[in-house]
N, CA and C atoms of all chains as a GROMACS GRO file, in nm:
protein
  468
    1MET      N    1   2.457  -2.261   0.751
    1MET     CA    2   2.459  -2.149   0.834
    1MET      C    3   2.335  -2.074   0.836
    2SER      N    4   2.275  -2.026   0.964
    2SER     CA    5   2.150  -1.952   0.957
    2SER      C    6   2.170  -1.811   0.919
    3THR      N    7   2.061  -1.751   0.861
    3THR     CA    8   2.051  -1.613   0.832
    3THR      C    9   1.978  -1.540   0.937
    4LYS      N   10   2.030  -1.407   0.959
    4LYS     CA   11   1.968  -1.340   1.076
    4LYS      C   12   1.832  -1.268   1.026
    5ALA      N   13   1.736  -1.290   1.083
    5ALA     CA   14   1.591  -1.234   1.057
    5ALA      C   15   1.546  -1.164   1.180
    6THR      N   16   1.526  -1.022   1.155
    6THR     CA   17   1.479  -0.941   1.261
    6THR      C   18   1.355  -0.900   1.251
    7PHE      N   19   1.279  -0.934   1.372
    7PHE     CA   20   1.124  -0.904   1.345
    7PHE      C   21   1.094  -0.786   1.432
    8TYR      N   22   1.056  -0.674   1.375
    8TYR     CA   23   1.022  -0.554   1.431
    8TYR      C   24   0.873  -0.527   1.472
    9HIS      N   25   0.838  -0.491   1.582
    9HIS     CA   26   0.687  -0.475   1.612
    9HIS      C   27   0.681  -0.380   1.724
   10ALA      N   28   0.555  -0.334   1.749
   10ALA     CA   29   0.528  -0.249   1.859
   10ALA      C   30   0.426  -0.292   1.962
   11GLY      N   31   0.404  -0.410   1.956
   11GLY     CA   32   0.312  -0.448   2.065
   11GLY      C   33   0.173  -0.451   2.033
   12CYS      N   34   0.135  -0.391   1.907
   12CYS     CA   35   0.013  -0.392   1.850
   12CYS      C   36  -0.063  -0.524   1.836
   13THR      N   37  -0.189  -0.544   1.820
   13THR     CA   38  -0.249  -0.663   1.808
   13THR      C   39  -0.215  -0.732   1.671
   14VAL      N   40  -0.190  -0.657   1.565
   14VAL     CA   41  -0.143  -0.728   1.426
   14VAL      C   42  -0.010  -0.761   1.448
   15CYS      N   43   0.077  -0.676   1.524
   15CYS     CA   44   0.177  -0.726   1.552
   15CYS      C   45   0.218  -0.850   1.625
   16VAL      N   46   0.142  -0.866   1.731
   16VAL     CA   47   0.144  -0.993   1.818
   16VAL      C   48   0.089  -1.107   1.737
   17ASP      N   49  -0.010  -1.086   1.656
   17ASP     CA   50  -0.044  -1.204   1.573
   17ASP      C   51   0.063  -1.257   1.465
   18ALA      N   52   0.131  -1.147   1.389
   18ALA     CA   53   0.232  -1.187   1.312
   18ALA      C   54   0.363  -1.238   1.382
   19GLU      N   55   0.383  -1.200   1.480
   19GLU     CA   56   0.499  -1.264   1.570
   19GLU      C   57   0.452  -1.406   1.576
   20LYS      N   58   0.325  -1.453   1.647
   20LYS     CA   59   0.275  -1.585   1.652
   20LYS      C   60   0.308  -1.654   1.516
   21GLN      N   61   0.254  -1.608   1.423
   21GLN     CA   62   0.231  -1.692   1.308
   21GLN      C   63   0.359  -1.709   1.212
   22PHE      N   64   0.459  -1.594   1.240
   22PHE     CA   65   0.568  -1.602   1.139
   22PHE      C   66   0.697  -1.593   1.218
   23ALA      N   67   0.723  -1.497   1.313
   23ALA     CA   68   0.829  -1.493   1.398
   23ALA      C   69   0.874  -1.612   1.472
   24GLU      N   70   0.748  -1.683   1.542
   24GLU     CA   71   0.794  -1.791   1.625
   24GLU      C   72   0.769  -1.912   1.529
   25SER      N   73   0.746  -1.909   1.407
   25SER     CA   74   0.689  -2.015   1.338
   25SER      C   75   0.833  -2.058   1.212
   26LEU      N   76   0.894  -1.965   1.216
   26LEU     CA   77   1.033  -1.978   1.093
   26LEU      C   78   1.112  -2.085   1.142
   27ASP      N   79   1.172  -2.166   1.029
   27ASP     CA   80   1.258  -2.272   1.071
   27ASP      C   81   1.381  -2.227   1.113
   28ARG      N   82   1.416  -2.264   1.232
   28ARG     CA   83   1.526  -2.212   1.314
   28ARG      C   84   1.652  -2.283   1.268
   29SER      N   85   1.664  -2.368   1.172
   29SER     CA   86   1.785  -2.425   1.111
   29SER      C   87   1.825  -2.326   1.008
   30LYS      N   88   1.714  -2.242   0.964
   30LYS     CA   89   1.725  -2.158   0.859
   30LYS      C   90   1.765  -2.005   0.908
   31TYR      N   91   1.702  -1.982   0.992
   31TYR     CA   92   1.708  -1.834   1.044
   31TYR      C   93   1.735  -1.829   1.199
   32ASN      N   94   1.805  -1.726   1.240
   32ASN     CA   95   1.840  -1.695   1.357
   32ASN      C   96   1.740  -1.552   1.392
   33VAL      N   97   1.638  -1.578   1.466
   33VAL     CA   98   1.532  -1.484   1.468
   33VAL      C   99   1.554  -1.380   1.593
   34GLU      N  100   1.560  -1.241   1.558
   34GLU     CA  101   1.539  -1.160   1.685
   34GLU      C  102   1.433  -1.100   1.688
   35ILE      N  103   1.349  -1.072   1.806
   35ILE     CA  104   1.247  -1.002   1.791
   35ILE      C  105   1.272  -0.876   1.875
   36VAL      N  106   1.226  -0.756   1.814
   36VAL     CA  107   1.263  -0.617   1.865
   36VAL      C  108   1.141  -0.546   1.875
   37HIS      N  109   1.114  -0.500   2.019
   37HIS     CA  110   0.986  -0.419   2.034
   37HIS      C  111   1.024  -0.281   2.034
   38LEU      N  112   0.990  -0.211   1.926
   38LEU     CA  113   1.040  -0.083   1.899
   38LEU      C  114   0.988   0.011   1.998
   39GLY      N  115   0.858  -0.022   2.059
   39GLY     CA  116   0.819   0.073   2.175
   39GLY      C  117   0.896   0.065   2.288
   40GLU      N  118   0.948  -0.042   2.328
   40GLU     CA  119   1.045  -0.054   2.431
   40GLU      C  120   1.168  -0.024   2.410
   41THR      N  121   1.235  -0.023   2.286
   41THR     CA  122   1.379   0.009   2.224
   41THR      C  123   1.364   0.101   2.131
   42PRO      N  124   1.316   0.223   2.157
   42PRO     CA  125   1.313   0.321   2.030
   42PRO      C  126   1.460   0.369   1.985
   43ASN      N  127   1.534   0.329   2.056
   43ASN     CA  128   1.672   0.348   1.998
   43ASN      C  129   1.707   0.266   1.862
   44ARG      N  130   1.612   0.172   1.854
   44ARG     CA  131   1.648   0.073   1.727
   44ARG      C  132   1.583   0.106   1.609
   45ILE      N  133   1.478   0.208   1.622
   45ILE     CA  134   1.388   0.253   1.514
   45ILE      C  135   1.490   0.295   1.405
   46ALA      N  136   1.596   0.379   1.417
   46ALA     CA  137   1.684   0.422   1.313
   46ALA      C  138   1.739   0.328   1.227
   47GLU      N  139   1.773   0.206   1.288
   47GLU     CA  140   1.840   0.072   1.195
   47GLU      C  141   1.704   0.041   1.117
   48ALA      N  142   1.592   0.001   1.166
   48ALA     CA  143   1.492  -0.064   1.099
   48ALA      C  144   1.450   0.045   0.976
   49GLU      N  145   1.460   0.158   0.999
   49GLU     CA  146   1.418   0.271   0.895
   49GLU      C  147   1.525   0.272   0.784
   50LYS      N  148   1.654   0.249   0.837
   50LYS     CA  149   1.778   0.230   0.734
   50LYS      C  150   1.761   0.109   0.637
   51ALA      N  151   1.702   0.012   0.711
   51ALA     CA  152   1.655  -0.108   0.613
   51ALA      C  153   1.541  -0.092   0.538
   52GLY      N  154   1.472   0.007   0.533
   52GLY     CA  155   1.356   0.039   0.455
   52GLY      C  156   1.211   0.004   0.514
   53VAL      N  157   1.216  -0.017   0.660
   53VAL     CA  158   1.089  -0.055   0.718
   53VAL      C  159   1.010   0.069   0.738
   54LYS      N  160   0.903   0.065   0.677
   54LYS     CA  161   0.801   0.190   0.695
   54LYS      C  162   0.690   0.171   0.792
   55SER      N  163   0.672   0.039   0.838
   55SER     CA  164   0.559  -0.006   0.918
   55SER      C  165   0.569  -0.127   0.996
   56VAL      N  166   0.524  -0.149   1.099
   56VAL     CA  167   0.536  -0.278   1.183
   56VAL      C  168   0.400  -0.348   1.161
   57PRO      N  169   0.389  -0.456   1.185
   57PRO     CA  170   0.508  -0.562   1.190
   57PRO      C  171   0.596  -0.582   1.063
   58ALA      N  172   0.701  -0.591   1.073
   58ALA     CA  173   0.795  -0.626   0.964
   58ALA      C  174   0.926  -0.699   1.020
   59PHE      N  175   0.969  -0.778   0.905
   59PHE     CA  176   1.093  -0.844   0.907
   59PHE      C  177   1.185  -0.768   0.832
   60VAL      N  178   1.328  -0.792   0.863
   60VAL     CA  179   1.436  -0.750   0.789
   60VAL      C  180   1.515  -0.871   0.772
   61ILE      N  181   1.541  -0.931   0.654
   61ILE     CA  182   1.607  -1.046   0.631
   61ILE      C  183   1.696  -1.024   0.508
   62GLY      N  184   1.834  -1.040   0.537
   62GLY     CA  185   1.929  -1.021   0.439
   62GLY      C  186   1.934  -0.867   0.402
   63GLY      N  187   1.914  -0.776   0.498
   63GLY     CA  188   1.900  -0.635   0.465
   63GLY      C  189   1.777  -0.587   0.382
   64LEU      N  190   1.676  -0.681   0.365
   64LEU     CA  191   1.570  -0.617   0.276
   64LEU      C  192   1.442  -0.631   0.398
   65PRO      N  193   1.341  -0.535   0.364
   65PRO     CA  194   1.225  -0.522   0.452
   65PRO      C  195   1.122  -0.606   0.397
   66TYR      N  196   1.049  -0.672   0.487
   66TYR     CA  197   0.908  -0.755   0.459
   66TYR      C  198   0.804  -0.708   0.565
   67HIS      N  199   0.727  -0.622   0.495
   67HIS     CA  200   0.605  -0.574   0.585
   67HIS      C  201   0.498  -0.688   0.592
   68ILE      N  202   0.449  -0.707   0.699
   68ILE     CA  203   0.337  -0.810   0.713
   68ILE      C  204   0.231  -0.743   0.767
   69ASN      N  205   0.112  -0.733   0.662
   69ASN     CA  206  -0.016  -0.660   0.687
   69ASN      C  207   0.031  -0.527   0.743
   70PHE      N  208  -0.049  -0.459   0.832
   70PHE     CA  209  -0.025  -0.316   0.877
   70PHE      C  210  -0.038  -0.274   1.010
   71GLY      N  211   0.022  -0.255   1.098
   71GLY     CA  212   0.015  -0.236   1.234
   71GLY      C  213  -0.002  -0.087   1.284
   72ALA      N  214   0.121  -0.037   1.253
   72ALA     CA  215   0.130   0.105   1.275
   72ALA      C  216   0.281   0.154   1.213
   73ASN      N  217   0.250   0.294   1.143
   73ASN     CA  218   0.371   0.349   1.083
   73ASN      C  219   0.490   0.366   1.186
   74LEU      N  220   0.617   0.356   1.133
   74LEU     CA  221   0.737   0.353   1.209
   74LEU      C  222   0.730   0.504   1.246
   75SER      N  223   0.695   0.616   1.175
   75SER     CA  224   0.694   0.749   1.214
   75SER      C  225   0.597   0.788   1.326
   76ASP      N  226   0.488   0.689   1.370
   76ASP     CA  227   0.419   0.707   1.480
   76ASP      C  228   0.468   0.648   1.599
   77LEU      N  229   0.593   0.598   1.588
   77LEU     CA  230   0.657   0.532   1.700
   77LEU      C  231   0.752   0.631   1.758
   78LYS      N  232   0.779   0.750   1.694
   78LYS     CA  233   0.889   0.815   1.748
   78LYS      C  234   0.857   0.912   1.853
   79MET      N  235  -0.004  -3.121   1.585
   79MET     CA  236  -0.068  -3.121   1.456
   79MET      C  237  -0.053  -2.993   1.382
   80SER      N  238  -0.006  -3.009   1.238
   80SER     CA  239   0.009  -2.890   1.177
   80SER      C  240  -0.097  -2.826   1.119
   81THR      N  241  -0.088  -2.682   1.098
   81THR     CA  242  -0.179  -2.592   1.077
   81THR      C  243  -0.163  -2.557   0.913
   82LYS      N  244  -0.263  -2.545   0.845
   82LYS     CA  245  -0.263  -2.520   0.696
   82LYS      C  246  -0.207  -2.395   0.685
   83ALA      N  247  -0.118  -2.365   0.605
   83ALA     CA  248  -0.083  -2.236   0.560
   83ALA      C  249  -0.067  -2.228   0.417
   84THR      N  250  -0.149  -2.134   0.334
   84THR     CA  251  -0.153  -2.137   0.192
   84THR      C  252  -0.092  -2.020   0.136
   85PHE      N  253   0.007  -2.032   0.066
   85PHE     CA  254   0.078  -1.892   0.014
   85PHE      C  255   0.038  -1.883  -0.126
   86TYR      N  256  -0.035  -1.769  -0.135
   86TYR     CA  257  -0.083  -1.733  -0.287
   86TYR      C  258   0.025  -1.636  -0.342
   87HIS      N  259   0.048  -1.646  -0.477
   87HIS     CA  260   0.137  -1.565  -0.538
   87HIS      C  261   0.104  -1.579  -0.695
   88ALA      N  262   0.184  -1.485  -0.781
   88ALA     CA  263   0.141  -1.471  -0.910
   88ALA      C  264   0.279  -1.490  -0.992
   89GLY      N  265   0.379  -1.530  -0.927
   89GLY     CA  266   0.495  -1.552  -1.012
   89GLY      C  267   0.597  -1.421  -1.028
   90CYS      N  268   0.544  -1.310  -0.969
   90CYS     CA  269   0.610  -1.187  -0.977
   90CYS      C  270   0.752  -1.179  -0.900
   91THR      N  271   0.839  -1.085  -0.906
   91THR     CA  272   0.964  -1.098  -0.833
   91THR      C  273   0.940  -1.091  -0.698
   92VAL      N  274   0.857  -0.994  -0.638
   92VAL     CA  275   0.834  -0.961  -0.503
   92VAL      C  276   0.755  -1.100  -0.448
   93CYS      N  277   0.675  -1.186  -0.541
   93CYS     CA  278   0.628  -1.307  -0.508
   93CYS      C  279   0.719  -1.408  -0.475
   94VAL      N  280   0.805  -1.419  -0.571
   94VAL     CA  281   0.908  -1.519  -0.564
   94VAL      C  282   1.001  -1.508  -0.462
   95ASP      N  283   1.051  -1.376  -0.424
   95ASP     CA  284   1.119  -1.354  -0.292
   95ASP      C  285   1.051  -1.388  -0.162
   96ALA      N  286   0.939  -1.373  -0.174
   96ALA     CA  287   0.859  -1.375  -0.036
   96ALA      C  288   0.836  -1.535  -0.022
   97GLU      N  289   0.830  -1.618  -0.135
   97GLU     CA  290   0.823  -1.752  -0.125
   97GLU      C  291   0.932  -1.802  -0.086
   98LYS      N  292   1.071  -1.769  -0.114
   98LYS     CA  293   1.199  -1.816  -0.071
   98LYS      C  294   1.198  -1.790   0.051
   99GLN      N  295   1.184  -1.666   0.105
   99GLN     CA  296   1.200  -1.611   0.246
   99GLN      C  297   1.112  -1.668   0.332
  100PHE      N  298   0.975  -1.689   0.318
  100PHE     CA  299   0.871  -1.721   0.418
  100PHE      C  300   0.823  -1.863   0.385
  101ALA      N  301   0.756  -1.875   0.244
  101ALA     CA  302   0.700  -1.991   0.231
  101ALA      C  303   0.792  -2.116   0.248
  102GLU      N  304   0.916  -2.102   0.206
  102GLU     CA  305   1.006  -2.216   0.197
  102GLU      C  306   1.060  -2.230   0.354
  103SER      N  307   1.043  -2.141   0.428
  103SER     CA  308   1.125  -2.113   0.554
  103SER      C  309   1.055  -2.131   0.674
  104LEU      N  310   0.892  -2.180   0.667
  104LEU     CA  311   0.824  -2.194   0.783
  104LEU      C  312   0.870  -2.323   0.822
  105ASP      N  313   0.831  -2.359   0.967
  105ASP     CA  314   0.869  -2.469   1.056
  105ASP      C  315   0.763  -2.565   0.993
  106ARG      N  316   0.809  -2.686   0.921
  106ARG     CA  317   0.732  -2.766   0.886
  106ARG      C  318   0.638  -2.873   0.994
  107SER      N  319   0.687  -2.870   1.104
  107SER     CA  320   0.629  -2.920   1.207
  107SER      C  321   0.512  -2.852   1.253
  108LYS      N  322   0.505  -2.707   1.221
  108LYS     CA  323   0.393  -2.621   1.267
  108LYS      C  324   0.310  -2.606   1.157
  109TYR      N  325   0.342  -2.596   1.032
  109TYR     CA  326   0.275  -2.560   0.918
  109TYR      C  327   0.273  -2.660   0.810
  110ASN      N  328   0.173  -2.697   0.769
  110ASN     CA  329   0.143  -2.767   0.625
  110ASN      C  330   0.120  -2.654   0.522
  111VAL      N  331   0.233  -2.620   0.453
  111VAL     CA  332   0.222  -2.516   0.346
  111VAL      C  333   0.180  -2.581   0.222
  112GLU      N  334   0.093  -2.483   0.153
  112GLU     CA  335   0.049  -2.518   0.006
  112GLU      C  336   0.101  -2.389  -0.057
  113ILE      N  337   0.151  -2.403  -0.167
  113ILE     CA  338   0.190  -2.282  -0.253
  113ILE      C  339   0.106  -2.295  -0.379
  114VAL      N  340   0.047  -2.177  -0.416
  114VAL     CA  341  -0.072  -2.162  -0.507
  114VAL      C  342  -0.036  -2.052  -0.591
  115HIS      N  343  -0.009  -2.085  -0.724
  115HIS     CA  344   0.005  -1.991  -0.838
  115HIS      C  345  -0.103  -1.931  -0.892
  116LEU      N  346  -0.164  -1.817  -0.852
  116LEU     CA  347  -0.290  -1.785  -0.915
  116LEU      C  348  -0.290  -1.724  -1.067
  117GLY      N  349  -0.165  -1.726  -1.124
  117GLY     CA  350  -0.176  -1.706  -1.245
  117GLY      C  351  -0.198  -1.826  -1.347
  118GLU      N  352  -0.161  -1.944  -1.272
  118GLU     CA  353  -0.166  -2.077  -1.341
  118GLU      C  354  -0.304  -2.127  -1.293
  119THR      N  355  -0.354  -2.107  -1.175
  119THR     CA  356  -0.480  -2.151  -1.129
  119THR      C  357  -0.588  -2.052  -1.073
  120PRO      N  358  -0.615  -1.983  -1.207
  120PRO     CA  359  -0.702  -1.853  -1.155
  120PRO      C  360  -0.839  -1.912  -1.106
  121ASN      N  361  -0.886  -2.030  -1.116
  121ASN     CA  362  -0.975  -2.071  -1.033
  121ASN      C  363  -0.988  -2.076  -0.903
  122ARG      N  364  -0.860  -2.052  -0.837
  122ARG     CA  365  -0.833  -2.022  -0.703
  122ARG      C  366  -0.857  -1.920  -0.631
  123ILE      N  367  -0.861  -1.800  -0.734
  123ILE     CA  368  -0.856  -1.668  -0.685
  123ILE      C  369  -0.996  -1.644  -0.597
  124ALA      N  370  -1.097  -1.703  -0.626
  124ALA     CA  371  -1.194  -1.670  -0.534
  124ALA      C  372  -1.199  -1.716  -0.402
  125GLU      N  373  -1.132  -1.816  -0.365
  125GLU     CA  374  -1.090  -1.875  -0.229
  125GLU      C  375  -1.010  -1.767  -0.163
  126ALA      N  376  -0.910  -1.717  -0.233
  126ALA     CA  377  -0.829  -1.624  -0.182
  126ALA      C  378  -0.891  -1.507  -0.140
  127GLU      N  379  -0.964  -1.454  -0.218
  127GLU     CA  380  -1.064  -1.332  -0.208
  127GLU      C  381  -1.139  -1.352  -0.093
  128LYS      N  382  -1.219  -1.465  -0.075
  128LYS     CA  383  -1.306  -1.482   0.045
  128LYS      C  384  -1.224  -1.485   0.170
  129ALA      N  385  -1.114  -1.518   0.173
  129ALA     CA  386  -1.023  -1.527   0.302
  129ALA      C  387  -0.979  -1.389   0.330
  130GLY      N  388  -1.022  -1.283   0.230
  130GLY     CA  389  -0.961  -1.136   0.256
  130GLY      C  390  -0.826  -1.106   0.198
  131VAL      N  391  -0.782  -1.201   0.102
  131VAL     CA  392  -0.674  -1.148   0.038
  131VAL      C  393  -0.684  -1.046  -0.063
  132LYS      N  394  -0.614  -0.937  -0.056
  132LYS     CA  395  -0.634  -0.836  -0.159
  132LYS      C  396  -0.522  -0.809  -0.262
  133SER      N  397  -0.411  -0.878  -0.225
  133SER     CA  398  -0.302  -0.860  -0.314
  133SER      C  399  -0.209  -0.985  -0.290
  134VAL      N  400  -0.126  -0.997  -0.377
  134VAL     CA  401  -0.022  -1.121  -0.356
  134VAL      C  402   0.126  -1.054  -0.353
  135PRO      N  403   0.232  -1.105  -0.291
  135PRO     CA  404   0.206  -1.237  -0.235
  135PRO      C  405   0.148  -1.232  -0.099
  136ALA      N  406   0.078  -1.346  -0.045
  136ALA     CA  407  -0.005  -1.338   0.078
  136ALA      C  408  -0.002  -1.490   0.118
  137PHE      N  409  -0.014  -1.490   0.250
  137PHE     CA  410  -0.051  -1.616   0.318
  137PHE      C  411  -0.198  -1.621   0.360
  138VAL      N  412  -0.262  -1.731   0.369
  138VAL     CA  413  -0.386  -1.737   0.436
  138VAL      C  414  -0.346  -1.863   0.539
  139ILE      N  415  -0.363  -1.824   0.667
  139ILE     CA  416  -0.340  -1.907   0.785
  139ILE      C  417  -0.456  -1.889   0.897
  140GLY      N  418  -0.505  -2.016   0.909
  140GLY     CA  419  -0.619  -2.036   1.015
  140GLY      C  420  -0.739  -1.934   0.954
  141GLY      N  421  -0.736  -1.921   0.829
  141GLY     CA  422  -0.843  -1.843   0.770
  141GLY      C  423  -0.850  -1.709   0.757
  142LEU      N  424  -0.726  -1.644   0.820
  142LEU     CA  425  -0.668  -1.483   0.789
  142LEU      C  426  -0.583  -1.456   0.720
  143PRO      N  427  -0.595  -1.358   0.644
  143PRO     CA  428  -0.478  -1.312   0.555
  143PRO      C  429  -0.377  -1.238   0.610
  144TYR      N  430  -0.246  -1.277   0.553
  144TYR     CA  431  -0.117  -1.200   0.581
  144TYR      C  432  -0.057  -1.167   0.447
  145HIS      N  433  -0.062  -1.022   0.431
  145HIS     CA  434   0.007  -0.974   0.294
  145HIS      C  435   0.148  -0.939   0.331
  146ILE      N  436   0.232  -0.983   0.245
  146ILE     CA  437   0.367  -0.963   0.264
  146ILE      C  438   0.420  -0.873   0.159
  147ASN      N  439   0.469  -0.754   0.171
  147ASN     CA  440   0.499  -0.642   0.074
  147ASN      C  441   0.384  -0.661  -0.001
  148PHE      N  442   0.406  -0.600  -0.148
  148PHE     CA  443   0.301  -0.580  -0.250
  148PHE      C  444   0.383  -0.625  -0.384
  149GLY      N  445   0.321  -0.744  -0.451
  149GLY     CA  446   0.349  -0.767  -0.574
  149GLY      C  447   0.248  -0.713  -0.685
  150ALA      N  448   0.131  -0.767  -0.675
  150ALA     CA  449   0.014  -0.729  -0.769
  150ALA      C  450  -0.139  -0.737  -0.690
  151ASN      N  451  -0.231  -0.670  -0.732
  151ASN     CA  452  -0.344  -0.647  -0.665
  151ASN      C  453  -0.406  -0.799  -0.744
  152LEU      N  454  -0.508  -0.858  -0.664
  152LEU     CA  455  -0.591  -0.964  -0.693
  152LEU      C  456  -0.659  -0.953  -0.812
  153SER      N  457  -0.733  -0.823  -0.787
  153SER     CA  458  -0.823  -0.771  -0.913
  153SER      C  459  -0.759  -0.757  -1.051
  154ASP      N  460  -0.608  -0.750  -1.033
  154ASP     CA  461  -0.552  -0.753  -1.178
  154ASP      C  462  -0.517  -0.880  -1.236
  155LEU      N  463  -0.536  -0.986  -1.150
  155LEU     CA  464  -0.506  -1.134  -1.194
  155LEU      C  465  -0.616  -1.206  -1.254
  156LYS      N  466  -0.748  -1.125  -1.269
  156LYS     CA  467  -0.849  -1.186  -1.315
  156LYS      C  468  -0.868  -1.157  -1.478
   0.00000   0.00000   0.00000
């Protein structure tokens, strides 16, 4: 069974690069990847924040946040 | 053809978790993943540093560093 992996980003250069290198490159037999653009769907910022996401790009896997490099603070997207 | 992806870590809890979630979960048809424990092979710290790695756990893909969360500074491993 595959685990849900949510990739949160905001369209920034660092985000787009992380999306290519990680979000699009995870083993699909292990992960069910959802890509969420928080600039376009700001109503999902709260769920990211609740999982511990401080900045984008970041993954939430199994309820835990994984920040990859730094693109923008979540607080700057509000 | 697969791209080389080097995962540098130091055996810390954050590292081990990132190894499981990312290093072991990347699509092997896209990436040729090498896992490097810098605590056990300190002679490879210099190559990580040269690629821009500041802390572990981190990947170097296509010569660029991708830091995932924060486990330890590279400077603390020397």
